[in-house]
Every structure is written in structure tokens, then in C-alpha cells.
N, C-alpha and C positions, 0 to 999 in steps of 0.2 A: 230667339230672334223672330221677327215677323216677316221681313222680306230678305231673301238671300238671292242675290243676282250676280251672274257672271255671263255676260253676253257680248257678242260682236255683231255688227251690222254695217254694211256699206251700201250707200245710196248715192250713186254718182260720185261727186268729189267729197261727199261727207262720209267720214268713217267714225263709228261709235265702238269703243272698246272699254267697258266698265266692269268693275267688280267691287261689290260692297254688300254689307249686311246692315239692317236697321234694327233698333231695339224693339222689343215686343209691345211696348206701350209708348204713349206720347206722340209728339209731332216731329217728324223728320222732314226737313226742308231740302228739296232739290233746288239748288241755287246756281245761277249763272246767267250770262248775257244771252240775248237772242241768238239762236243757232248753236248753243252749247250742247244741246241734246236733251234738255229737261223733259219737254213734252213728248219727245220720241220715247224716252224711257217709260213714261206713264202709259203710253199707248202699247208698248211692248208688254208691260206687265198685264194690262187689261186684255190682251189678245187681239188688239186692233191692227197690230203689225207683227209679222213673224221675224224673229232674229235669224241671222245666218247660222249661228252656232251658239252653244253654251247652255245655261239652265236658268230657270226662274222658279223659285219656291216661295210660298207664303205659308207661314206657320208649319213648316215641314212638309206641306203638300206640294208636289211637283206640278207646276202649270205648263212648263215647257222644258224639254230636254232633248237636244239634238242627238246625244249619245243613246238615249233610251227610246227615241222615236215618239215622244209624248208632246202633244200640242193641243191642249184643251180649248174648246170653243169659248168665246167670251162669256156666254151665258152660264157656263159651268165653272167659271173661275172665282165666283164669290167676291167680286171686286165692286165696291161702290165707287162710281166715277162722277165727279162734278166738273163739268166743262166751264170754260170761260164764259160761254154764251147761254148757259142754263139748259138749253135743248129740251124744253118741256113740250109735251104734245099739245099743239095749238087747239085741236078740236075737243080736248077734254077739259073739264073743270079742274081747279086746284085739287079738290078732293079726289077726283078720279086719277089725276097724275100721281098723287100720294099712294092711292090704293094699288096702282100698277106696281109700285115698289113692294107692297105686301104680297101681291101675287107672285112676284119673283122669289120672295122668301119661302112661300108655300111650295114652290116648285123645286126647292133644294132637295137633293136625294137624301141628305141626312136629317131632313125635317127640322132644321134649326129655326127657332123662333126669331122674330125681329128683336133688335137690341132693346127697344122700348115699345110700350103700348102706343097705338095710333093717337089716342087723345093726349097722352103725355108728350108725344113728339110735337103735336100741334101746339100745345101750351109752351113747350120749350122754345120753339121757333117763333112764337107769337103770331101765328098765321090763322087763328080761328076765324077772323072776320073775312078771310080771303077764300074760304073753302068753295063757295059757289061761283067764284069768278073764273074767267078764262085767262090764260097767260097773256093774251094781247092787251089786257087791261091792267097789268101789273107793272110796277116800277122795276128797275134793274135790281135793286136790293131785295124786293119782295120775290122776284123770280129766282134769285139765287138761294133764298131761304127755302123756297119750295123744292128746288133741285137738291139741296142738301137733305131735306126731309125724305124725299123719294129715294135717294141713295141709301140713307140709313135704314129705312123701313125694309129694304131688300135683305137685311141680315147679312151684311158683308163681313168678311174676315179682316178686311183692310179698306180704308177710304182713301181715294186719290183725288186731290183737288188741284186742277190744272189752271193756275192763275185765275182764281175765281173772282178777284177784285179788279182785274185789268180794265174791264169795260165800265166800271162804276165811278161816279164822282166822289169827291173827298168825303162828303157826309155819309154816303152809302157804304164806302169802304170801311169807315169806323164802325158802322152798324154791323156789318158782316164779320169784322174782326172780333167784335164783342161776342157774337154768337159762336164763333169757332172756339174762342177761349172757354165758353160755357160747355160746349160739347167735349172739349178736351178734358175738363175737370170732372164732368158728370158721367160720361159714358165709358171712358177708359179704352176706347177703340184706337188702335194704331192708325195714324194719319200720315200720308205722304203729301206734303204741301209743296207745289211747284211754283216758284216765283223768281223774278229778277229784281224784286224790291227789298232792299236790305232792311228797311224799317219794319216790314211785315215779318220777315224772318226773325229779327231781333225780338219782336214782341211775342211771337207764337211758338217758335221752334224749341225743342229740347236738344235735338241733334241736327246736324246738317251735312249734306254732301255738296261740295263745291265742284261744279263742272266747268271745263274749259275745252272747247273744240273737240267734244266727244270723249274726253278723258276725265278721270277723277283727279282734281287738283288737291283736294283736302277733304277729310272726313273725320267727324268726332263730335263731342258735345258742343253746342252752339256757343257757350260761354268761353270755351277753349279756343275755338276757331276764330271768334270775334275778338280775341285778345292776342292774336298772333300777328304782329305788325306786317310781316312780309306777305301774308295771305290777305289780310283785310285791306292793306294799301292797294292791292290789285283789284279787289272786288267792290269796294265801297267808295273809293274816291274821296271827295271832300266831306262826305257825311259820316265818316267812321269815327269811332271813339272807343269806349270801353263798356263792356256788359258785365254787370256784377249781380250776383244773387245773394240776397240777405234776408233778414227777418225783422219785422216790426218790433222795436225794442222799447219804445216810449212815445208818449203823446205830450205835446205842448199846446193844449187846446186854446189857451189865451192868445197865442200868436198864430194859431192855425198851422202848426207844424207837426210833423211826425219824425221820429228818429229811427233810422235803419242801421242795424248792426250787420257788419260783413267781415270776412277775414281781412283784417288790416285796419279796422277802425269803425267809426260811426259817421253817418251822413244825415243831415236834416233836409227834409223834402216837404213840399206842400202836403197838407194833412191827408192821410189815408185812413179811411174808415175800416176798422177791423180790430180783432183781438190781438193781444201781444203774441208774438210767435208767427204771425201771418207771413207766409213766404212772398217776397217781393223781388222783382227784377228791376235793376237800375240801369239806365242807359245814359252815359255821360259823353256828350260830344267832345272830341279832342279840341275843337275851336273854343270851347267854353271852359277850358282849364287854363288858369293863369299861374305862372311860376314866380315865387318870391324866394329870396335868399334867407329870410328870417321872418318871424311873426309880424303880421301886419294888423294895424288897427285903423278905425275910422272908415271902413268900407262897408258897403251893403251886402257883400258876399257872406253867405251863411256858413260856408264850409272851408276850413283850412286844414289840410291833412299833411302831417310829416311824411316825406317820401325821399327816395334816393334815386338819382339818375342812373339808369341801367344802360341806355343805348340812345344814340342820336341817328335818326334816319333822315337823310337829306333828300328833299323832293324838288319839285319844280317851282318856279316863281319865287325863289328865295324862302320857301317854307321848309321847316324842319319839324319832324315828329319826334318828340322827346318821350321815350319809354321810361316810365317811373315804376319803382317797386314801392308799394305801400303795404308793408308787411308781405304776405304771400301773394297779394293781389297786384296785378299790373294796371296802371293808369297810363293814358297817353295825353300829352299836351301838344297842341300844334302852335308853334311860335315862328317868328321870322328869323332868318339867319343873323340879322342885326342884333336881335335879342340874345341869341346864343353867344355872340361875341361880347355883348355888353355885360352879361351875367357870368361869362366864362363857364358856360354849362359844359359838363364833361361827365363821363361815367364815374360813379362813385361819389359825386357831389350830393350833399344833403340839402334839400330844398323844402318849401311848403307848396302844396298844390291847392290853389284857391279855385273852388268849383262854383261857376256862375249858374249853371243850369243842369238839372237832373230830371230825366223823364222816368216815370215809375209805372210798372205794370204788376198787378196782382197775379200771383201764380197759383193761388188756391182760394 
């Protein structure tokens, strides 16, 4: 495991009491609404706040232990931290900001080298043309790329990213998301990604910790958490659906389509460039799944999957989330209460799930 945490903290009316461990690789999302305790946990791990009690360990190294009287200073914790507002040194050039990270790695008592060479990092982040500029002349997306590079050049044991996209516009958010996906696949560094945006978590995370008012509501693989109706219904609202991981199984180049195989069937999606076997994550919004009692023809919908109704979850405004079993995979369709009555939807009924829209993300 990379992060092993069991801590308590009280600040006024807010009480934090959490216990969890994260995998040794990949991206773990700390997810929750504002005030849930996400950023507080990040600052506790980094040593910017001291817990009242408990322990914090990274890769087996104890950073804090109330029982053992250990509380390492932030600069000794080997944590790479990327803040929401980048926090670059305004009087230094981009190159000097990056080299500050290298100086931190050289100061490590174990002499660990940076994860990647300076020039390789510059190329990976696409910031070669920015090296002589000052932070004041950078866009929000450029600043965050430099902040990520500085953190990685410090040779951290773990990288914490505290809502790094919150201050960016839509275009810059997509840009930084692409870079984080590349970092995840190329560097293998464990990342703690703090966010309250479910779309970011669905795209990036391998596992997630769901926080609610200072406590852990759920923890586990992201595909499992985002397929649990009672959890996702609370954290994602109208935007939730199904997260499926599959592999590229075929190409229909003449029609610009790719076929993704997953446990439970195959789905056609807009063409994905890559070799057969490429790992792909599918995100299927519940509102884009239509139910039919039998095979349907004459529609533009590309996908019709045989499924069985497992559960009906009645929500507000006459909406019902229909949980479907598609082989071993769960799908969710959001329909009206009137549609439930008209189709006589009930547990055990065989139906066809017509899928209008699928978002795809490459996982490797």
C-alpha cells in the first residue's frame, strides 16, 4: 500500500475521523462535497496540519504517529503537492521553478533521484517554450503544468493533487486531464487526486475514497463504487450512470466505429485509434439508456444489449433508476415513473438496454 492513514482531527464544529489505505500504484481519488474533509486530509498527509491523534504512513514510512511521538516536517515527508492555484515562485522563471524541485530531490537524505530527467519532464509536459518566462505571463493551464513538473522533479514518494482543475476553464481542464493521464501511464507514481467533480474521478481514478462530513462513506475500486446505486445516487446526482472497463475488440473503419468487449457483451463507440486489446473505460450516462421489452429496429441507436432488471430505485420528480444486470456487469437506466408502469418494469424482467451515448477514455 502507498498511503496508510488513521487519523482524528477536530477544528471547531468540524470533526474528521478517517481510516483507509490506498493501492501502491495508480490514482486514488478523494471525493466529496465542499467541507467533506478532502483538502484537510491532503494537508494532514503533507504535514501542513497536525492531526490530534492517529498515524500517517507512506510506503511503510511513518510520517506522523501520536503514539510514537513522530511528526516529520513537511520538507522531510517526500510528498509532491500540487495546489489548486499552482503557487509558483513569481520572481523565478519557469526553469528556475522547476529546478527548485530538483534541489529538493538532491536534499533527500536517501539521495533518491528524480523520477525522470529534467529534459524528459519538460518534453512530457510540453513546456519547453515556457522555460524563460515568469509565472505572471502564464495561462492557468501552463501554470498547472509547471507546478506538476516542479512537484515531480522533487522525487516524491507520492503525489497529491488538490483540485488542480478547479480554477481552469473547460478547455484548460481537458488539457491538464490529458497530462495527468499521461503521467499515470508513464511514471507509475501513486497519485492522490482530490476533487468534487465526478467526471474527473470517472476518467482518472483507479480507486476512490468517498468522504461525507469528515467520515469515509465508501472506499474501493472506482468501477465498483460508481456502479453502486445507493452510493452514486448520493454523490453524483443527475450525472451518474455506469462505468465499465473493457478492451478494444474490433474496428469498423468504414463507419468510423470501434467495438469494445466487456464482461457482459460488446458496445460500439466512435472510433478509437489503437491496437486490439487496448484497455478502455466506458462511461454510460443513466439518462442515455432507453429500455425496450424486445428487439427494436429502425432506430439510430447503435447498441442494444440484452439485460435483466435487478432493482428499481425511486427518486424525486417522478424519476426511477432501473438497475440492470448485463451478464456480470451492472447498467443503470433513468426513466420516468410513468415508463415503469407502462412497461411493467420489475425485478427479474428481461429487457433490452438501448444505449444512446457512450464516453470513452483510453486507460493505456
